[in-house]
N, C-alpha and C positions, 0 to 999 in steps of 0.2 A: 449445404452449398447449392444443390440443385433447386431447392425451393426458392432461394433468393433470385437465381437466374430465371427460373420459371415465372415467378411473380413479376419480374421486370419485363420479360418478353410478353407475358399476357397483358400487362398494363400498357405496354407500348403498342401492341397489336390492336387492342380494343380502343385505345385513344386515337390511333391513326384512323381506324374504321369510323369511329364516331365523328371526329373532326371532318374527315373527308365527306362523309355522307351528309352531315349537317350543312357544311359550307356549300356543297353542290346543290342541295335542296333549296337553300336560301337564295343562292345566285340564280338558279333556274326560276324560282318564284318571282324574284324582283325583275328579272328580264321579261317574263311573261306579263307581269303587271305593267311594266313600262311600255311594252308593245301595245297593249290594249288601251291603256289610259293616255299615253302620250305619243303614240304612233312612232316610237323610236325604241331602239334596243341597244344593249351593250354588245358590240361585235365579238368580243372575246368570251362572252358568257358561255356559249355552247361548247367551245373548246375546253374551257376550264372545267365545266360540269362533266364533260366526258372523261377528262384526265382524273378528276377526283373520284368518279364512280369506278374507274379502272383500279385506282389505288385501293379504294374501299373493298372491291371484289377480291383483289389479290390478297390483301391482309385478312379478309374474311375467310378466304379459302385456307390460308395458313392456320388461322385459329380453328377452323373446322377440323383439322387433323387432331387437334388437342381434344376436342369434345366429341369426336367420333361421328360427325354429321355427314361425312361423305358416304355415298352409296357403296355398298359392298355385298358380295354374295356370300353371306355367312352361313347359309344353309348347308353348304358343302363342309365347311370346317366344323360346324356343330354336330354333324353326323359321322365324323371320323373318330377313331380311337384317339385318346388324348395325345399319345406320342406322335402320331401322324399329323394331327391337327396342329400341334406345336411346330412341327417341321414346315408344314404348308404355310402357316401364318408367318413364320420366320422368313421363308423365301419371299412371300408376298411383301413383307415390310422391307426386305433388302432391295427388291426390284423398285418399289416406290421410292426408297431412299436414293437409289442410284439415279432414277429419273429426276428427282427434285434437285440433286446436286448437279446433274448435267445441265438442267435449265438455269440454275443459279450461275454456273460457270459461263454458259452462253450469254446470259444477261450481263455478266461482268465484262465479257469480251466485247459485247455490243456497246456497252457504256464507254469503254476505252476507245473503240472505233468512233463513236459519236463525239467524244471529246476531241479526237484528232481532226474530225471534220469541222468542228466548231460551228455546228448548225444551231440556229436560234429559232424558236417558235415565233413566227411572225405576229401572231395574235397576242401572245402573253409576254413576249420579249425575254424569255428565259431559255437557257441552253436545253436542248432536247435530252441531254444525258441526265439532267435532274428529274425529268419525267420518267425516264427508263429505270431509275433507281428502285422503283417498286418491285421490279422483277427479281433481282438477286436478293434483295432484303427479305421479301416475303417468302421466296423459295428456301432461303436459309433458315428462316423461322419454321417453315413447314418441315424441313429436314430435321431440325432439332426436335420437333414434336414426334416425328417418326423414330428418331434415335431413342427417345424416352420410352416409347411403346416397345421398341425392340429390346431394350434393356429389361423392361418388366417381363416380357415374354421369355427371354433367355434365363432370367433369374428365378422364375417360378418352377418349382419341381414338377415333373410330369404328372405325378399322382394328384397334384392340386390344380393342374391346369384345367380351365374351363373357359370356353369362349361363349359367353352369354351377354 
């Protein structure tokens, strides 16, 4: 069951990252070429590029939790006895999980606030809340990845625990 959910989430995250980064790059390139070749540009291109890079970065950060690309001070955990290392890592993962869930909650609250304000991005003509969706979605995906790591840490017997 987890593998189907995991495959869907990984596919979704990488697809969002790829599409956002590709479209942002293409739009920025076309805008620069128009500026130099035709002395005009698309006024909405910079805004769209910024939003797409933000989406790509947030979904990339969420994916980073899966592949372990985020910086961590593992030298401490690696030098502790297995029982203490497992406890420290568990606490670490719980703190990260709490932070991610809090940011996802704040993101959701901000989207609800933005929907109530009915603000529209003047350059793109879309509601701001659609832009802000990246925050709770990516943080929820990151929290899911941390939950999977936490599950793996808690289910490994202490005598087999190693943080390498």
